[in-house]
C-alpha positions in Angstrom: 0.3 0.2 0.0 1.2 3.4 -1.0 1.2 6.1 1.5 -0.8 9.4 1.0 1.6 11.5 2.4 4.2 10.1 -0.1 2.3 11.7 -2.9 2.0 14.0 -1.3 5.6 15.0 -0.7 7.8 16.8 1.8 6.1 19.4 3.9 7.4 23.2 4.4 8.2 22.0 8.6 10.2 18.9 7.0 12.3 20.5 4.7 13.1 23.1 7.3 15.9 21.4 8.6 16.8 20.7 5.0 17.2 24.3 3.8 19.2 25.2 6.7 22.0 22.8 6.1 22.0 24.2 2.6 22.1 28.0 3.8 25.1 26.8 6.0 26.7 25.8 3.1 25.9 29.0 0.9 27.2 31.0 4.5 25.1 33.2 5.1 25.3 35.4 7.8 24.0 34.4 11.0 21.4 37.8 11.2 20.1 36.2 7.5 19.6 33.1 8.8 17.9 33.7 11.8 15.5 36.2 10.1 14.8 32.9 7.3 14.4 30.3 9.4 11.9 32.8 11.6 9.9 33.8 9.1 10.1 30.1 7.8 9.1 28.7 11.1 6.1 31.4 11.4 4.2 31.0 7.8 4.3 26.9 8.6 2.2 27.8 12.0 0.4 30.3 9.8 -0.4 27.4 7.9 -0.9 25.1 10.6 -3.4 27.6 12.1 -5.7 28.4 9.8 -6.0 24.9 8.5 -4.1 25.5 5.3 -1.4 23.0 3.4 1.4 22.2 4.1 2.9 20.0 1.8 5.3 22.1 -0.8 3.5 20.4 -3.2 0.5 22.0 -2.4 1.2 25.6 -0.9 0.0 28.1 -3.8 0.2 32.1 -4.2 -3.1 32.2 -2.7 -1.6 30.9 0.6 1.4 33.0 0.8 -0.9 36.3 0.3 -2.6 35.6 3.3 0.3 34.9 5.0 1.5 38.0 4.4 -1.8 40.1 4.6 -2.0 38.9 8.4 1.8 39.8 9.3 0.9 43.9 7.9 -2.0 43.4 9.7 0.2 42.9 13.1 3.8 44.4 12.2 5.6 47.2 10.1 6.1 46.7 6.2 9.3 46.0 6.0 8.9 42.8 8.5 6.4 42.0 5.7 9.2 42.5 3.2 11.7 40.3 5.4 8.7 37.6 5.3 8.0 37.7 1.8 11.8 37.4 1.1 13.0 34.9 3.7 9.5 32.5 1.4 10.8 33.7 -1.8 14.1 32.5 -1.3 12.9 28.8 0.3 10.3 28.1 -2.5 13.1 28.7 -5.0 15.5 26.5 -3.3 12.8 23.7 -2.9 12.2 23.6 -6.4 15.4 22.9 -7.3 
């Protein structure tokens, strides 16, 4: 029997440790690393709290837009920009 989980692929949270290794290998600055990982963690928690899909293959533009809108409702636009850029880098990496 084939697991549904295998067919749906890894979750964003499951890929976080591998992404961290990739960021370390790229010699990212400590502050950049912290910001990227915090952004990804917050995104995972947001998806979970809203009942949105967490598998990388099922995350859509609308899910990210909802997250950024949420960040804008509770933080400065500069923080939303940091969160967006971090997710942008994560999904570029995940697609490779």
